[in-house]
N, C-alpha and C positions, 0 to 999 in steps of 0.2 A: 504494500500500500504506500502511495506517495505521501511524503510528509507535507502537511498543510499548515499555513499560517494565514491569518486574515490579511488581505490586500485591498486597499481602498484606492479611490481615484487620487487622493492626496499622495499616497505612496507612488502611484504612477507618475504624477507630475514632478514629485521630488526627484525621481530617477530620470527625468528628462524625456519621458515618453509622451506622445500625444494620445488623446482619447481614442482616435481611430486606430492607432497602433495597438493600443490595449485590446480593442475589439478583435483585431487581426490575430493577436497572440491567443486569445481565447478560442478563436476559430481553429487555429493550427493545433492547439492542444485538446480541443473538445471539452474544455473546462476552464475554470479560473486558475491562473498560475499561482503558485506559492511565492513567497518573497525571494527565495533563492532563484527560482526560474525567472521571475520578473527582473531580478538583477542581471541575470544572464542576457536577457533580451535588451535591457537598457544599455549595456556596453556594446553588444554585438550590433545593435541597431542605432548606435550613436553615429553622428556624422563622421567621426574620426575612423570608425571601423567599417561602416557600411557604405559610405559614399552615396547615401540615399538621395542627396540633392545635386549630385554631380555626375553620377555614373552614366546617365543617358547621354550627356554631352561628351564625356571623356571617351566613350565607346566609338565616337565618330572620328577620333584622331586616326591618322594613317598608321597602320601597323604591319604592312606587308613589305617584304624585302628578302632577297636571297641571303642576306647576312643574318637574318633572324633565326635563332636556334630554338627559342621557345616563344609561345604567344604571350602577349601582354596579360599579366594577371595569372598566368599558368603556374609560375613559380614565385619564390620570394623576391626575385629581382630579374631584370632583363639580362639576356644572354645572346651575344652576337659573335659571329665567326670573325676572327682577326688573322686568319692564315696560319700556315705551318701546323695545323692540327690543334691550334689553341682557340679558346673562347674567352671573351671578356665578359665578366658579370659585373653589372653596375646599377646603382640606384641612388636616389636622393629622397630624403624625408625631412619633415619639419619637427621641431621640438620647441615651438614658439611659446605656448602657454606655460609649460614648466619653467622656462627661462625667465618669464615675466615675474615669477614668484621666487624661485630659487635658482639663479643663473648658473652657479657652478655645477650642481648636480643635474640640472636640466640639460645643460650642454654636454656634460660628460656622458650621461646615459643616452643622449641622442647619438653620439659618436659610437658608443658600444652597440646600440641597437642596429644601426645601419651596417656596421661591420659584421654582425651576426647574420644579417640577411644575405651577406655575400658568402661567408664560409659555410653556412648551413647547406649551400648548394654544391659544396665541394671545391670552391675556388679559394685561393689564398689572397686576402686583401693586399694590394701593393701600393695603394695611394688613397688619400683622402682630400676632399675639397670642402669648402663651406661658403655659404652666402649669408651674410649677417647684416642686419639693419637695426639701428638704435636711434634714440632721440639725439638732439644736438649736444655736442660735447661741453657746452656751457652749463648743462644741467648736471647736478650732482647725482640725481637718480639715474640718468642715462649713463653716466660714468660708472656707477656701481654695476649696472646690468652688463655694460660692455666689458668691464674688467673681469667680472665673475664668469661671464660666458667664455671669454678667451682663455682664462685659467682652467675652466672645466674642459674645454676642447684639448688644450695642451696637456693637461694632466692625464686624461684618458688615452689620447692618441699617442703621446710620447711613451707612456708606460706600456701600451699595447704593442708599440713598435711598428707603426705604419706612418710614413711621411705625409705631410700636407704639401701638395704640389700646386695648389691654386685656390682661387676663391675671390670674393669681393666683400667690401665693407662700405656701407652707405649710412649717412647720418641725415635725419630729418625729424622735425618736431612731431610729425604724425606718428612716429614709432616710439615716442617718449615712454608710454606705459604698456605698449604691446610690441616688444622687439620681435624680429623675425630671425630665427636660428635654423638654417637649413643645412643638413650634413649629407655629404655625398661620399660614397665609397666605391672603389674600383678594384676588381680582383681578376686574377688570371687562373685558368685551369685547362687541362686537356678536355676536349669535347666529350670524350667517352666517360669522364669521371663524374658526370652530373648526378647529384643526389636529389631525388624528387620529394616534394612535400606531400606525400600521399600515404593514406592508410588503407590497406586491403589485405584480404586473406583471413577468413574467420579463424580464430584461435591464435593468431600471431600476437605475441605479448607486446604491451605498450610500456615503455620506460620513460621516466623523467630523469634527466641527467643534468649535472652542473650544480649550481648553488642551491641552498635550502630556501624554502619559501617563507616569507614574512608578510607583514601588512603593508609594506611600502607599495605605492602605486595603485592602490585599490580605487576603482572607478576613474583611473587615469584617462581612459578613452572618453568617458563622459565629461571629465574636466576639460579636455581639449576640444570639446564641442559646445562650449559656452563662453560668454563674455568674460574678460578680465575685469574685476571690480576691486574696490577697496578691501573687500573681505577675502580675496583670493588666497591670501597668505594663510587663512584659516584652513585651507584645503591642503595643507602641507603633506598629509599622508598620501596625496595623489602624486607627489614627486618621488620618483624612484631614486635609489642609491646604487651607484655602480662600483665595481671592483675590476679594474683593467687587468690586474694580474691573474685573477680568476678566469677572466675571459680569454687571456692568452692560453692558459691551460686547456680551456674548453675548445678553443679553435684547433689546437694540435690534436686533441683527442677526437674531435669531430672529423678532421681531415683523415686521420688514421682509420676511423670507423668507416668512412665512406669507401675506402679501398679494401675493406675487410671482406666484402661480399656477404656480410651477416645481416644487413638491414634492408627493409622494404622502403622506408622513407623517414625523413627527419625535417623538423621545422623548429625555428626558434620561437621562444615565447616573448613576444613584444607586447603591444597594446592588447589588453584584456586577458593576457596570461594563458592559463590552462584551458579555459573555455574557448579561446580563440584557436589555439593549436588543435585541440581535439575536434572541434567542429569543422574547421577548414580542411584538415587532412582527411577526415571522414567523408565530407561531401565530395572531395576530389576523387576519392576511391569508391564512391557509391557504397559506402559502408557505414558502420557506426562503432561505438565503443562502450564497454562496460568498465567504469573507473571506480576504484576504491580510494577515496581521498585520505583514509587513515594511513595509507602507505606513502603519502607524499612527505619527504623529509622537511621538517619545519624548524624554524629558528625561534618561533614564538609558540607558546602553548595555549594562550588565551585567544584562540582564533576560531572563527565559525566556518562552516562549510562554504558559504557564499564568498567569504573573504579568501579562502584558499583558491577557489575557482577564478576570482577576479584579480588576485594579486599580480602586480607587474614587477615582482622581484626580478632582478636582472640576472644575466648569465645562466639562463636555463634553456634546455631543449626538450622537445618531445620526440621520442624515437620509436618507430615500429620495427620490431626485430623479427627475423625469420625464425619460426618455431624450431627449436633444437639448436639454435645458435646463441643462446643466452650467455653461455660461458665466454664466448669470444668477446661479446660486447662488455660484459662485466669485467673481464681482465684488462681491456683497454682503459676503462675508466679507473680501475684500481691502480693501474700504472701511473696515471696522471693525477691520482689522489683526488678524485671528484666523486660526488654522489652519483649513484646509478641504481635506481630502484624501480622494480616492476610495480606498476600501479593499476594495471588492467589488461584488457585484451580487445582485439578487433572482433566485431560481430557482423554477421551478414544481414544487417537491418539498418534502415535509416533512422537510427535512434541513439541518443547518448543517455546512458544511465549513470548517475553519480550517487555513490553510497558514502555515508559518514556515520561512524559509530553504530553500524549495523542497520541503519535505516536508509531507504531510498529517498534522497533529499531533492532530486531533480530528475525529470525525464522529459527530454526535448528532442524533436527531430533535428538532426544536424543540418539538413538542407534548408530549414526555415531560418537559419541564423546568419547565413553568409552572403557576402557580396556576390551578386549575380544569381543568387538562389532565391530563397523566400524573403529576404530582407526587403523592406519597402523601397520603392523608387519613385521619385517625384520629378515632375516638370514644373518649376516655379515660374511665376509671372516675372517679367522683366520690362523695365521702362528706361528709356534714355534719360540720363540725369540732365538737369537744367544747365549745368556748367559746360556740357559737351558742345553746345552751340556757342556759348560765350567765349570759348577758347579761341575762336576765330576773330574775336574783336581786337586782339593784339596786332599792331602794325609795326613793322621794323622802324618806320620813320619816327615813331614816338620816342625812340632812344637816340640821343645825339651821337653821331659817329665820332669816335675819338681820333685825335691826331696821333702821330707816331710816338710823341713823348708821353701822352696820356696812355697809350697802349703799353708802354713800359711799366707804368704804375699798375695797370690792370694785371699784367703778367706776374708782377711780384705779389699781388693780392691773390691771384689764382693759385699760386704755389702754396700759399698758406691755408687754402681751403681743405679741410679734412677729407672731403670726398675725392679730391684730386691728389692729395699729398701721398707720399709713401706710407704703406701700412707696415713699415719696419717694426714699429712697436708691437704689432701683432705677430708678425712673421718670426721675430726673434724668440718668441715664446714657444713656437712649434719646432719640433725636430723634423727638418726638411730633408735630412740626409740619411736617416736610419734605413737600413736595408740595401743600400748601394744601388737602387734602381733609378733614382732621380737623375735625369739627363739634362736638367736645366739649372743645376746648382751654380755652375760657372758660365752658363750660356742662357741668360734670360730670354724668354720668348713670350709670345702672346698667349700661349697655353702651356700647361704643364706637360711634361713628357716623361713616361716611365718605361724603362727597358723591359723587354720580354726576353729573358735569357734563353739562348738556344734558337732564337728566331731572327730573321732579317728585319723584322718590324719592331717598332715601339708603339706605345699607346699615347696619343695626345688627348688631353682632357681639359675641359673648361666649364665654368658655370657663369651665366650672364643674364642680366635683366636690368634695364634702366626703369625703375618704378615711376619716375616722372613722365617718361614717354608713355607708359601703359596707362597712367591716370589720364593723360591728355587724350589718347585715342587707344583703347584697349586692343582693337584689332591690329592696327598698324604697329603700335608699340610692341606687341608680342611678336609680330613678324620680324621686327627689328632685333628682338632678343635672339631669335633663332638665327637670323642672318649674321649677327655679331659673333655668336658662338661658332658658326661655320667659318666666318672670316678669321677668327683667332686661330682655329686649327689649320686653315689654309696658309696663313702667314707663318706658321711653324713648320711648314713643309708637309702637312698631313692631308688626308682625304677624310672629310666628315663621314661618319658611319651611322650613328644612331643617337637617339635622344631619350633622356629621362626628364621628368619635370616635377617641380614643386609649386603648386598653384596656391598662393597666399592671398586670401580675400577676406572681406568682412562678412556680415550676416547674410546668408543666402535668402532669408525671408524678406529682405528689403529689396524691392524690385530694381532699384538703381544699382545696388551692389551685384545682384544677379545678372544684370545687363552687362556689367563690366566682365564678369566671369565668362558669360556666354560668348561675348565678342573676343575675349582673349583666347579662348579655346578655338574659335573659328580661325583667328589669325595664326595661331600655332599650327593648326592643321594645314593651312595653305602654304606656309613657309616650309614645313617639313616635307610636304609633297615636292616642292620646288627643288630642295636640296637632297632629295632621296634619303632622308634621315628618318626612318620610322620611329614612332614612339614606343619604347619597350615597356613602359610603366611609369610609376611615379607616385605622387602624393597630392591630395587636395586638403588644404587647411583653411577652413572657414572660421568665422567668429573672431577674426583678428581685428578687434576693436576694443577699446578700453572704456568702461563706464566709471568715471571718476566724478564724484560729487553730482551724480545724476546726469552728467553730460556724456553722451556716447559719441566717440569719434573713431571711424574706421581708418586703418592704415591705407597708404597708397596700394592699389592692386599690384601684386608682384609675382607673376608667373615665371619663376626662375627656371632657366633652361640649362640642364646638365647635358653636355654633348661629349662623345668620345669619337676618336678617329684613329686611323693607322698612319704611322710615319715610317717610311723606309729609313733605316738608321743613317744611311749615307745621304739623306735628303733633308736632314734637320736644318732649320733656319732660325736664326736669332733676331732679336729686335735691335741690338746694339750696333752703333756706328763702329766700324772696324779700324779706320785709319783716317788721317787727314787727307784733304783734297780729293775725296770721292764725291761723285755727282749725286745730288739729292733730287729725287723726282716725286711729284705728287700724282698718283694715279686716281682717276675717277673725276666725276663732274664737279666743278666749282660753282656754287650757287650763292645767292645773296640770302643768307638764312641764319638767324640766331635763335630760332624757336626752341623752347624747352631746354636750352643749354644751361650748363652750370653758371656760365657768365651772365645770362639773363636772369636766372632764378635767384642766384645767391648774390652776385655783385650788384645787380640793379633791383633786386627784390620783386621782380615780376613773376608771380607764382602761377599764372595761367596763360598758356599760349598753345598754339598748335604743335604737333610733333615736328621734328626736323624733317627736311626733305629726304624722301626715300623712294627708290624705284627698284622693285624686286628683280626685274629682268636685267637691269644694268648691274645690280649687285651680283647676280649669278654670273654674268659675263666677266666682270672684273675678277671674280674668284677663279674662274677657269684660266684666265690669262696669267694670274699670279702663280697658279699651280705649274703652268708650263715654264714660266720664267725660273722658278726654283728648280724644277726638274732638269732644266738645261744649264744649271750652274751659272746663271747670268747675274744673280743678285748677291750683294754683300750683306744686306739686312732687309727686313720687311716688318712693318709695324702698322697696325690699323689705326685710323683716326677715330677716336671715340670721345669719352668724357673729357671735357676741357678743350677739345678742338685741336687744331694743328700745332699750336704752340706747345701744349703739354705733350703731344706726340713726339715732337722733335726733342724736347727737353729730356724725356724718358730715354730716348735712344742715345742721347749725348752723355748722360750722367754715368752710364755704365763704365766707360773707360775715360771719363773726364775729357772728352772731346767737345768741340763746339760746332756751331753752324752759322753760316752767313747766307741769308736768303733775300729775295726780292718778292714782294707781295703782288698778287694779281689785282691790278687796278680796275678790273671790270666789276669787282664787288667791293663792298665796304671793308674797311680795314679790320673792324671787330669781327665781321663775318668770316673773313679769311683766316684770322688767327685763332678765334675763340668759338666760332660757330661749330655746331655738331651735326651738320648735314652728313648723311650716311654714305656708305659705299665708296670710301676713300682709303687709300693705303699709301704710306710713304715708304719708298725703297731707296737704297743706295747701290750704285754700281761703279765699277772701275771704267775709265774712259775706253779701254780696249774692248769692252763689251757693248758699246753703244749701238753698233749695227745690229747685233743679235737681239738686243733689247727692243729696239724700234720695230724690228720685223715681227716679233711676237705680238706686240701691242697693236700694230697695224692689222695683223691677222684677226684680232678680236675687236678691232675698232674701239679700243678703250681710250678715253681722253687722258692726256698725259702732258705735264709740263715740268721742265727742269726749273726748280726754284732756287737752287744754290749749291753750295759745297760744304763739306765738313771742314772744321778748322781745329786749331790746337787747343781749344778750350774757351775761346771768346764767342759771344753771341752778337750777331749784327743783323738787324732787320731794316731793310730799305736804307742801308748805310748809317743807321742810328745804332750807337753802341748800347747794347742791352746788358752789358756786364759780363761777368765770368760764370761759366757753368758751375764752378765749385761754390759760388755764393748761393745760387739757387738750390744746389744739392744740400747744403747745410740746413736750409729751412725745410726743404722737401722731406728730408729724412727724419727730422726731429720734431716737427710741429705737433704731431699727435701725442708723442711722449711728453712734450712740454705742457700740453693742455691737460693731460691726465694727472700731472703733478700739481696743478693749480688747486 
């Protein structure tokens, strides 16, 4: 007989379920659920776990390609062919809400969770990236969240032993109380070593392995599906606590287990813990499970059955073992000094039975719980926000064009902008060289590059999104994010291959917010089709808005694009100027445009304008030309023009070796547009004079606009014959401004 407790509508609402969802649960069960069962549905049907308000749109993203080795959502992460019998497994996920309350543990467990998604499939993580957004650095609260998050990432990643090879950090007041913390992990494996997250074979034993289970993280998935408020700190049990050293052991044991031939499937326990792993693995295998919660290793004794089921204690896996192979599995985990306990068995029935202290405490059909199964799916109303038309009110003529001396002052101000300045304060806290795979340690490039040992290829990786652009125009802004990610990989000498995404938005029940989401997904889809980069999976994070003193403010929509590509090792390209007296060329169309630039937004305080100029077809053609230029060994450097415009692009290339540049501006456009505008589809390259004929032939073949703007120098900067000073002076400010702000 199923254990029963009285459940009321108040209980339903407290657990974040809607009245119609409660009715659906009763229909599935044929009765009223007890509290444990209702808690199960509350986490599994939360936005964070079920994607109920996003899945109908996410499923429209392009997902076909010869490089795809598993379908999106089929496994814990995306998996694509990278040649030589190897596969790249990669994924990005958010840990925004936990970091708003407890930034250190929120960020640390975000890193731990995304790495588990990689090695649970049989891949060894070789690189990490992150996309971070916080309030302005003048805010003590923003500094606390920023500092705690970076420390959490560095603590877990450094201890676990995987280098950080890329990322982005962005500051704006809209992220003051709801930071965005997106973590990406990239792994490598042999294609045949895939471990599937499936449960099948009646009678096969089910094991829980890794850490003991406690009360940390209970209802974490529900917590991540609600607004951040003044009282969010009271939800501290919803913040998990991580142990990177335990995870390191778990990774080695799991990889050894995957090669043992003793298991049917394995899945990590992330959001929603045991209930998530048991239901998802069962549904995938058209099976069920009978689980005895008394057998789960616990680190706390005053714990209830529903708490064991929903606990998000870290560093745990669920493993389905081939019957008769139990000794093999147990010996592997004994070797690594980790818990390995049989807690149940697979059954040939679409049902999960959970027992506790001799009683059946929950009985739920596995298929009714999961994404793409019986979980609810909604199409929400969406309405164009009023600001969308107002953004076109800005006219460039409203900003006085600076003269060359004023441009020098602007350049010095731009270098002090934390969004444009070096993130050295962050990077120095990360171990970027552990593992000996980082190929950009002494050769900075537009994307990170990790070596694949024993292969002619390396993996290029990046994550990109300009939230300002997406706010201005979600469709075009997201197209730009995909295009920039591809451009970064191309400038590194790579071939874009596939995408993962982390869609960070506000409340989906607000029509204006949902409009932003829908249009961003549409833009992502169009761009991914253009670049032949299918979407392998990802994460949707809604409710990124803070309710403080009764006022709710959503963050700028931020669909972060994580992209990987392959780079032939002899084709790698850096962004740095190599020597004096090399020719500097600007590739791409030059237009009169300062829309949504950091220059317009921060320097002039104009917060709303249209997106920068962008033409998808011209972008694609430019990238094809640059690929051929790099392949034919024509270029000395390549660096895309993005945040901060051409001046910041040139400065970043110059500072690596303390070289300089002297250029002449294009008088067909305004000076501030040429130097600080952020119109898209532009790349700066350098060549030696003896490569000029080859260079021009390839550009003519693709009909790509090009102009020689100057030459590299010995460390001085000159623009239109005006002395802009020494590169070393800018570098001093560029490298240290964030650190100095953090010390104030």
